[in-house]
C-alpha positions as a LaTeX table, in Angstrom:
\begin{tabular}{lrrr}
\hline
Residue & $x$ (\AA) & $y$ (\AA) & $z$ (\AA) \\
\hline
Met1 & 0.06 & 0.20 & 0.01 \\
Gly2 & 1.02 & 3.44 & $-0.18$ \\
Leu3 & 0.54 & 7.01 & 1.16 \\
Arg4 & 1.27 & 10.36 & $-0.15$ \\
Leu5 & 0.73 & 13.46 & 1.65 \\
Phe6 & 0.96 & 16.69 & 0.06 \\
Val7 & 1.71 & 20.24 & 1.47 \\
Pro8 & 1.08 & 23.01 & $-0.76$ \\
Leu9 & 3.74 & 25.95 & $-0.37$ \\
Asp10 & 3.45 & 29.54 & $-1.30$ \\
Glu11 & 6.94 & 31.00 & $-0.44$ \\
Ala12 & 7.72 & 34.63 & $-0.26$ \\
Ala13 & 10.65 & 36.10 & $-2.34$ \\
Val14 & 12.83 & 35.72 & 0.94 \\
Glu15 & 11.96 & 32.16 & 1.75 \\
Ala16 & 12.30 & 30.80 & $-2.00$ \\
Gly17 & 14.57 & 27.92 & $-1.55$ \\
Gly18 & 13.30 & 27.10 & 2.05 \\
Gly19 & 11.00 & 24.55 & 0.64 \\
Trp20 & 13.81 & 22.91 & $-1.07$ \\
Ile21 & 15.64 & 22.66 & 2.44 \\
Ile22 & 12.78 & 21.37 & 4.14 \\
Ala23 & 12.33 & 18.56 & 1.61 \\
Arg24 & 15.96 & 17.80 & 1.76 \\
Leu25 & 16.35 & 17.41 & 5.26 \\
Ala26 & 12.95 & 15.10 & 5.24 \\
Glu27 & 14.37 & 12.95 & 2.92 \\
Arg28 & 17.74 & 12.65 & 4.89 \\
Arg29 & 15.50 & 12.11 & 8.06 \\
Ile30 & 13.70 & 9.10 & 6.81 \\
Ala31 & 16.48 & 7.35 & 4.73 \\
Glu32 & 17.54 & 5.12 & 7.38 \\
Ala33 & 14.13 & 4.56 & 8.99 \\
Ala34 & 12.70 & 3.31 & 5.71 \\
Arg35 & 15.92 & 1.10 & 5.10 \\
Arg36 & 15.27 & $-0.85$ & 8.13 \\
Leu37 & 11.58 & $-1.75$ & 6.82 \\
Gly38 & 12.64 & $-2.06$ & 3.35 \\
Ala39 & 9.76 & 0.53 & 2.50 \\
Glu40 & 10.00 & 2.68 & $-0.41$ \\
Val41 & 10.00 & 6.66 & 0.27 \\
Ser42 & 10.01 & 9.80 & $-1.67$ \\
Val43 & 10.32 & 13.21 & $-0.71$ \\
Arg44 & 9.73 & 15.56 & $-3.65$ \\
Arg45 & 9.43 & 19.69 & $-3.90$ \\
Thr46 & 7.28 & 20.02 & $-6.67$ \\
Pro47 & 6.22 & 23.28 & $-8.36$ \\
Asp48 & 3.10 & 23.46 & $-6.11$ \\
Gly49 & 4.65 & 22.21 & $-2.73$ \\
Ile50 & 6.28 & 19.18 & $-1.13$ \\
Ala51 & 5.18 & 15.47 & $-1.72$ \\
Tyr52 & 5.99 & 12.90 & 1.15 \\
Ser53 & 5.22 & 9.38 & $-0.30$ \\
Val54 & 5.86 & 6.21 & 1.42 \\
Ala55 & 5.02 & 2.65 & 0.48 \\
Gly56 & 5.14 & $-1.19$ & 1.84 \\
Pro57 & 3.21 & $-4.23$ & 2.86 \\
Arg58 & $-0.18$ & $-3.52$ & 4.23 \\
Thr59 & 0.65 & $-5.23$ & 7.42 \\
Asp60 & 3.52 & $-2.66$ & 8.34 \\
Phe61 & 0.88 & 0.18 & 7.99 \\
Asp62 & 1.52 & 1.46 & 11.36 \\
Tyr63 & 5.18 & 1.98 & 10.20 \\
Leu64 & 4.27 & 3.69 & 7.15 \\
Ala65 & 2.34 & 5.98 & 8.93 \\
Tyr66 & 5.29 & 6.69 & 11.35 \\
Leu67 & 7.60 & 7.41 & 8.48 \\
Leu68 & 4.94 & 9.75 & 7.05 \\
Arg69 & 4.67 & 11.39 & 10.32 \\
Leu70 & 8.56 & 11.63 & 10.71 \\
Ala71 & 8.90 & 13.16 & 7.10 \\
Ser72 & 6.56 & 15.61 & 7.46 \\
Ser73 & 7.74 & 16.81 & 11.07 \\
Ala74 & 9.87 & 20.27 & 11.55 \\
Pro75 & 13.20 & 20.11 & 10.09 \\
Glu76 & 16.07 & 19.96 & 12.58 \\
Ala77 & 17.66 & 23.57 & 13.40 \\
Pro78 & 21.20 & 22.44 & 13.68 \\
Phe79 & 21.08 & 20.89 & 10.04 \\
Ile80 & 19.44 & 23.71 & 8.23 \\
Glu81 & 22.56 & 25.64 & 7.75 \\
Asp82 & 23.98 & 22.43 & 6.36 \\
Ala83 & 21.26 & 21.96 & 3.62 \\
Arg84 & 21.31 & 25.60 & 2.96 \\
Leu85 & 25.01 & 25.54 & 2.05 \\
Glu86 & 24.19 & 22.59 & $-0.01$ \\
Leu87 & 21.65 & 24.61 & $-2.06$ \\
Ala88 & 24.02 & 27.76 & $-2.21$ \\
Gly89 & 26.82 & 25.49 & $-3.19$ \\
Ala90 & 24.73 & 24.16 & $-6.33$ \\
Leu91 & 23.63 & 27.70 & $-7.27$ \\
Asp92 & 27.33 & 28.97 & $-7.08$ \\
Gly93 & 28.32 & 26.12 & $-9.22$ \\
Leu94 & 26.06 & 27.13 & $-11.87$ \\
Arg95 & 27.47 & 30.78 & $-11.69$ \\
Glu96 & 31.09 & 29.41 & $-12.42$ \\
Thr97 & 30.34 & 28.04 & $-15.75$ \\
Gly98 & 29.25 & 29.48 & $-19.02$ \\
Pro99 & 26.12 & 26.97 & $-19.43$ \\
Gly100 & 25.28 & 27.34 & $-15.67$ \\
Gln101 & 25.36 & 31.11 & $-15.99$ \\
Val102 & 23.02 & 30.91 & $-19.08$ \\
Glu103 & 20.58 & 28.47 & $-17.43$ \\
Leu104 & 20.39 & 30.34 & $-14.17$ \\
Asp105 & 19.71 & 33.63 & $-15.95$ \\
Leu106 & 17.02 & 32.20 & $-18.17$ \\
Arg107 & 15.44 & 30.74 & $-15.27$ \\
Met108 & 15.54 & 33.99 & $-13.12$ \\
Arg109 & 14.12 & 35.94 & $-16.40$ \\
Thr110 & 11.34 & 33.70 & $-17.08$ \\
Ala111 & 10.20 & 33.22 & $-13.18$ \\
Ser112 & 6.87 & 34.89 & $-12.33$ \\
Ala113 & 6.95 & 33.51 & $-8.85$ \\
Pro114 & 9.50 & 32.62 & $-6.53$ \\
Ser115 & 11.87 & 29.85 & $-7.72$ \\
Thr116 & 11.47 & 26.57 & $-5.92$ \\
Thr117 & 15.31 & 26.34 & $-5.63$ \\
Gly118 & 15.63 & 29.96 & $-4.67$ \\
Thr119 & 18.02 & 32.43 & $-6.04$ \\
Pro120 & 21.77 & 33.23 & $-4.83$ \\
Gly121 & 20.16 & 36.38 & $-2.80$ \\
Ser122 & 17.41 & 34.49 & $-1.23$ \\
Val123 & 19.41 & 31.54 & $-0.34$ \\
Ala124 & 22.22 & 33.63 & 1.55 \\
Gly125 & 19.21 & 35.20 & 3.75 \\
Leu126 & 17.57 & 31.74 & 4.79 \\
Ser127 & 18.13 & 31.50 & 8.39 \\
Ala128 & 17.12 & 28.54 & 10.58 \\
Gly129 & 14.13 & 30.73 & 11.76 \\
Arg130 & 12.88 & 31.66 & 8.78 \\
Val131 & 12.78 & 28.07 & 7.42 \\
Leu132 & 11.17 & 27.02 & 10.67 \\
Asp133 & 8.63 & 29.85 & 10.06 \\
Leu134 & 7.87 & 28.49 & 6.62 \\
Trp135 & 7.32 & 24.81 & 7.69 \\
Ser136 & 5.05 & 25.96 & 10.67 \\
Arg137 & 2.95 & 28.36 & 8.52 \\
Thr138 & 2.65 & 25.56 & 5.70 \\
His139 & 2.79 & 22.27 & 7.13 \\
Arg140 & $-0.86$ & 22.83 & 8.78 \\
Pro141 & $-3.25$ & 19.79 & 8.84 \\
Glu142 & $-6.15$ & 21.46 & 7.48 \\
Arg143 & $-3.73$ & 22.59 & 4.26 \\
Met144 & $-2.67$ & 18.87 & 3.80 \\
Thr145 & $-3.91$ & 16.48 & 1.35 \\
Leu146 & $-3.55$ & 12.55 & 1.88 \\
Leu147 & $-3.89$ & 10.01 & $-1.08$ \\
Val148 & $-4.05$ & 6.39 & $-0.20$ \\
Ala149 & $-3.39$ & 3.59 & $-2.46$ \\
Gly150 & $-4.83$ & 0.18 & $-0.73$ \\
Arg151 & $-7.45$ & $-0.56$ & 1.90 \\
Val152 & $-7.33$ & 0.46 & 5.32 \\
Glu153 & $-10.24$ & 1.37 & 7.89 \\
Thr154 & $-10.71$ & 5.09 & 8.08 \\
Pro155 & $-10.62$ & 5.01 & 12.06 \\
Leu156 & $-7.02$ & 3.47 & 11.74 \\
Leu157 & $-6.05$ & 5.96 & 9.55 \\
Leu158 & $-7.20$ & 8.93 & 11.26 \\
Ala159 & $-5.78$ & 7.57 & 14.40 \\
Ser160 & $-2.11$ & 6.93 & 12.99 \\
Leu161 & $-2.03$ & 10.41 & 11.22 \\
Ala162 & $-3.72$ & 12.42 & 13.96 \\
Gln163 & $-0.15$ & 14.34 & 14.98 \\
Leu164 & 0.65 & 15.16 & 11.45 \\
Gly165 & 2.51 & 18.90 & 10.81 \\
Ala166 & 2.37 & 21.65 & 13.16 \\
Thr167 & 0.19 & 21.87 & 16.02 \\
Asp168 & 1.13 & 25.31 & 17.46 \\
Pro169 & $-1.84$ & 27.80 & 17.34 \\
Thr170 & 0.41 & 30.48 & 16.36 \\
Ile171 & 0.78 & 30.84 & 12.82 \\
Pro172 & 3.71 & 32.88 & 11.47 \\
Asp173 & 3.13 & 35.75 & 8.94 \\
Arg174 & 4.04 & 35.37 & 5.45 \\
Pro175 & 6.95 & 38.09 & 4.96 \\
Gly176 & 5.91 & 40.78 & 2.78 \\
Val177 & 7.78 & 41.89 & $-0.44$ \\
Val178 & 11.31 & 42.41 & 0.07 \\
Gly179 & 13.91 & 43.84 & $-2.53$ \\
Leu180 & 16.70 & 41.14 & $-2.60$ \\
Pro181 & 20.24 & 41.87 & $-3.36$ \\
Glu182 & 21.45 & 39.63 & $-6.33$ \\
Ser183 & 25.37 & 40.24 & $-6.98$ \\
Ala184 & 26.69 & 39.94 & $-10.37$ \\
Pro185 & 28.11 & 36.40 & $-11.62$ \\
Pro186 & 31.48 & 36.10 & $-11.66$ \\
Ser187 & 33.65 & 36.85 & $-14.71$ \\
Leu188 & 34.67 & 33.90 & $-16.95$ \\
Ser189 & 37.81 & 33.32 & $-18.89$ \\
Leu190 & 35.91 & 31.46 & $-22.02$ \\
Ile191 & 37.13 & 30.45 & $-25.35$ \\
Arg192 & 33.61 & 29.28 & $-26.56$ \\
Arg193 & 30.36 & 31.40 & $-26.52$ \\
Phe194 & 27.63 & 29.93 & $-24.57$ \\
Thr195 & 23.83 & 31.05 & $-25.47$ \\
Gly196 & 20.31 & 30.09 & $-24.75$ \\
Arg197 & 16.41 & 31.01 & $-25.29$ \\
Ala198 & 13.73 & 30.36 & $-23.04$ \\
Trp199 & 9.88 & 30.69 & $-23.89$ \\
Ser200 & 7.15 & 30.84 & $-21.38$ \\
Gly201 & 3.53 & 30.89 & $-21.44$ \\
Leu202 & 2.64 & 27.14 & $-21.57$ \\
Glu203 & 0.04 & 25.16 & $-19.26$ \\
Ala204 & 1.09 & 22.48 & $-16.70$ \\
Gly205 & 0.09 & 19.30 & $-17.95$ \\
Asp206 & $-0.45$ & 20.27 & $-21.18$ \\
Pro207 & 1.14 & 17.51 & $-23.50$ \\
Val208 & 2.02 & 19.85 & $-26.05$ \\
Val209 & 4.96 & 20.74 & $-23.62$ \\
Pro210 & 6.77 & 17.76 & $-23.73$ \\
Val211 & 5.67 & 16.89 & $-27.55$ \\
Leu212 & 6.98 & 20.34 & $-28.74$ \\
Ala213 & 10.38 & 19.54 & $-26.63$ \\
Arg214 & 11.21 & 16.58 & $-28.42$ \\
Leu215 & 10.52 & 18.24 & $-31.96$ \\
Ala216 & 12.51 & 21.26 & $-30.76$ \\
Ala217 & 15.51 & 18.69 & $-29.87$ \\
Arg218 & 15.27 & 17.17 & $-33.22$ \\
Ala219 & 15.31 & 20.37 & $-35.02$ \\
Leu220 & 18.54 & 21.24 & $-33.37$ \\
Arg221 & 19.96 & 17.86 & $-34.32$ \\
Asp222 & 18.92 & 18.58 & $-37.88$ \\
Ala223 & 20.30 & 22.09 & $-37.96$ \\
Pro224 & 23.34 & 23.03 & $-39.90$ \\
Gly225 & 26.33 & 24.17 & $-38.40$ \\
Asp226 & 28.97 & 22.64 & $-35.63$ \\
Phe227 & 27.75 & 23.42 & $-32.31$ \\
Glu228 & 26.65 & 21.34 & $-29.26$ \\
Ala229 & 22.87 & 22.25 & $-28.10$ \\
Arg230 & 20.07 & 20.77 & $-26.03$ \\
Val231 & 16.52 & 21.49 & $-25.15$ \\
Leu232 & 15.15 & 21.87 & $-21.75$ \\
Val233 & 11.69 & 21.96 & $-19.96$ \\
Trp234 & 11.50 & 23.36 & $-16.00$ \\
Asp235 & 9.15 & 24.35 & $-13.78$ \\
Ala236 & 10.45 & 26.26 & $-11.22$ \\
Gly237 & 7.19 & 27.32 & $-9.56$ \\
Ser238 & 5.46 & 29.59 & $-12.22$ \\
Gly239 & 4.46 & 27.28 & $-14.97$ \\
Pro240 & 6.51 & 25.28 & $-17.68$ \\
Val241 & 9.34 & 26.69 & $-19.62$ \\
Leu242 & 10.58 & 25.46 & $-22.87$ \\
Ala243 & 14.24 & 26.32 & $-23.07$ \\
Ala244 & 17.40 & 25.75 & $-25.56$ \\
Thr245 & 20.95 & 26.21 & $-24.82$ \\
Gly246 & 24.24 & 25.82 & $-26.66$ \\
Val247 & 27.87 & 26.39 & $-27.21$ \\
Ala248 & 30.07 & 27.22 & $-30.13$ \\
Phe249 & 33.46 & 28.54 & $-31.01$ \\
Pro250 & 32.96 & 32.33 & $-31.90$ \\
Asp251 & 33.70 & 31.64 & $-35.56$ \\
Arg252 & 30.59 & 29.13 & $-35.78$ \\
Phe253 & 28.57 & 31.06 & $-33.10$ \\
Ala254 & 26.42 & 32.54 & $-35.90$ \\
Ala255 & 25.05 & 29.20 & $-36.90$ \\
Leu256 & 24.30 & 28.22 & $-33.33$ \\
Asp257 & 22.59 & 31.97 & $-32.72$ \\
Ala258 & 20.52 & 31.16 & $-36.18$ \\
Ala259 & 19.28 & 27.69 & $-35.00$ \\
Leu260 & 18.08 & 28.96 & $-31.51$ \\
Asp261 & 16.34 & 31.74 & $-33.26$ \\
Gly262 & 14.52 & 29.80 & $-35.50$ \\
Leu263 & 13.81 & 26.80 & $-33.45$ \\
Leu264 & 10.07 & 27.32 & $-32.73$ \\
Ile265 & 9.56 & 27.61 & $-36.40$ \\
Ala266 & 11.60 & 24.45 & $-37.19$ \\
Ala267 & 9.74 & 22.47 & $-34.37$ \\
Gly268 & 6.46 & 23.76 & $-35.80$ \\
Asp269 & 7.41 & 22.64 & $-39.18$ \\
Leu270 & 8.32 & 19.03 & $-37.93$ \\
Ala271 & 5.01 & 18.76 & $-36.34$ \\
Arg272 & 3.37 & 18.46 & $-39.86$ \\
Thr273 & 5.84 & 15.22 & $-40.56$ \\
Asp274 & 6.18 & 11.74 & $-39.06$ \\
Ala275 & 8.30 & 12.99 & $-36.49$ \\
Phe276 & 5.20 & 14.38 & $-34.75$ \\
Asp277 & 4.04 & 10.62 & $-33.95$ \\
Gln278 & 7.17 & 9.43 & $-32.80$ \\
Ala279 & 7.50 & 12.14 & $-30.30$ \\
Val280 & 3.86 & 11.32 & $-29.10$ \\
Gly281 & 4.87 & 7.92 & $-28.99$ \\
Glu282 & 7.85 & 8.70 & $-26.96$ \\
Val283 & 5.86 & 10.88 & $-24.44$ \\
Arg284 & 3.24 & 8.38 & $-23.98$ \\
Arg285 & 5.91 & 5.59 & $-23.07$ \\
Glu286 & 7.68 & 8.08 & $-20.81$ \\
Trp287 & 4.25 & 8.84 & $-18.83$ \\
Leu288 & 3.14 & 5.06 & $-18.52$ \\
Leu289 & 6.63 & 4.41 & $-17.06$ \\
Glu290 & 5.79 & 6.87 & $-14.49$ \\
Phe291 & 3.21 & 4.94 & $-13.06$ \\
Gly292 & 5.27 & 1.79 & $-12.57$ \\
Gly293 & 5.67 & 0.54 & $-8.37$ \\
Thr294 & 3.57 & 1.99 & $-5.92$ \\
Val295 & 5.51 & 5.22 & $-5.19$ \\
Gly296 & 5.50 & 5.96 & $-8.83$ \\
Arg297 & 1.77 & 5.50 & $-9.13$ \\
Ile298 & 0.81 & 7.33 & $-5.84$ \\
Glu299 & 3.35 & 10.04 & $-7.14$ \\
Thr300 & 1.95 & 10.48 & $-10.58$ \\
Val301 & $-1.75$ & 10.31 & $-9.81$ \\
Gly302 & $-1.07$ & 12.72 & $-6.69$ \\
Ala303 & 0.76 & 15.24 & $-8.83$ \\
Asp304 & $-2.04$ & 15.34 & $-11.56$ \\
Ile305 & $-4.37$ & 15.78 & $-8.62$ \\
Asp306 & $-2.54$ & 18.51 & $-7.21$ \\
Arg307 & $-2.37$ & 20.51 & $-10.40$ \\
Ala308 & $-5.87$ & 19.98 & $-11.64$ \\
Ala309 & $-7.88$ & 19.52 & $-8.17$ \\
Arg310 & $-9.37$ & 16.29 & $-10.05$ \\
Pro311 & $-9.35$ & 12.69 & $-8.96$ \\
Asp312 & $-9.07$ & 11.64 & $-12.84$ \\
Ala313 & $-6.51$ & 14.01 & $-13.85$ \\
Ala314 & $-3.98$ & 11.47 & $-14.71$ \\
Arg315 & $-6.34$ & 9.80 & $-16.98$ \\
Thr316 & $-7.36$ & 13.23 & $-18.62$ \\
Arg317 & $-3.89$ & 14.17 & $-19.18$ \\
Leu318 & $-3.31$ & 10.81 & $-21.12$ \\
Asp319 & $-6.45$ & 11.52 & $-22.95$ \\
Ala320 & $-5.25$ & 14.67 & $-24.13$ \\
Leu321 & $-2.05$ & 13.24 & $-25.26$ \\
Asp322 & $-4.20$ & 10.92 & $-27.49$ \\
Ala323 & $-6.27$ & 14.01 & $-28.72$ \\
Leu324 & $-3.11$ & 16.16 & $-29.57$ \\
Thr325 & $-2.98$ & 17.30 & $-32.95$ \\
Pro326 & $-0.15$ & 19.04 & $-35.42$ \\
Asp327 & $-2.69$ & 22.15 & $-35.11$ \\
Arg328 & $-2.26$ & 22.15 & $-31.55$ \\
Val329 & 1.33 & 22.23 & $-31.85$ \\
Ala330 & 1.52 & 25.04 & $-34.31$ \\
Ala331 & $-1.23$ & 27.05 & $-31.99$ \\
Ala332 & 1.27 & 26.60 & $-29.19$ \\
Val333 & 4.21 & 27.88 & $-31.18$ \\
Glu334 & 2.40 & 30.89 & $-32.36$ \\
Arg335 & 1.59 & 31.60 & $-28.42$ \\
Leu336 & 5.34 & 31.41 & $-27.61$ \\
Phe337 & 6.28 & 33.89 & $-30.36$ \\
Gly338 & 7.64 & 36.99 & $-28.36$ \\
Thr339 & 8.08 & 35.56 & $-25.27$ \\
Ala340 & 11.65 & 34.62 & $-25.74$ \\
Ala341 & 14.13 & 35.29 & $-23.07$ \\
Arg342 & 17.77 & 35.64 & $-24.49$ \\
Val343 & 21.03 & 35.23 & $-22.77$ \\
Thr344 & 24.58 & 35.11 & $-24.19$ \\
Val345 & 27.89 & 34.60 & $-22.11$ \\
Arg346 & 31.04 & 35.25 & $-23.98$ \\
\hline
\end{tabular}
């Protein structure tokens, strides 16, 4: 059987990255306890919140419920700084490379809400008190959603999970709008040029997103020129973003620049060919694989419910993929025109 507890997060700008820290410490907290039982566990910082999932035999329900309570408990104050340094190090690592600077800059330019992984400025100010306030404000029983896979009596379920989350009647206030200082990225000595484009305005759960990403990746492979490039899709809390980044030597950079500038048109043209059916098939296989195992099923179904607030959201998403047409892809491409964020690091 499986249990999935979802806690929505609404981070203020100065709290951005705090949810990542909460999830990271929860992951560490339950790892050893889960190994002793042989249970499957998962803690994910999603675009909408944190999902805590556990799975194991029905006979171990009491222990599974304990793992869920342990996972969603308050982060340990002495360990918050270690997790903050880990996140800060990851962000600094991006800033110290050409492709990292391009991706981080694109993420910040396309974000309309605080990033789930924060920014260098927000992460630098994440004190233990601020992270604990975020946990206490968000991890309230009345805000949580529990998804159960398997049969369990309701009284037993309620009794086992009665102590979930924060019980302190005093709820911390959400911080107000505060300007965050962001330091300039370090100067790099590069022999190649790095560049990227990112397009926003897509809908979460829309099958056109992964299909268009595959078509764009094929268009880049077919584009003339000597360069390296890749397509990325992310959702850091403000909706899906389609991005493409690449690198080339200065005398070959024009071909890369032209390929990225024309990428949407090239992907739209491919949607009128056999590449469309191939991309749809790849997405369908990937989505079906997500349902493998108890944790995979409960995570996938739960994420769709979080997004659409409907119990049949996972089925609806698969049906929407089957109904997708080249015209829908073309319409999405047209919507994306004019939304491109551009970054180049030389």
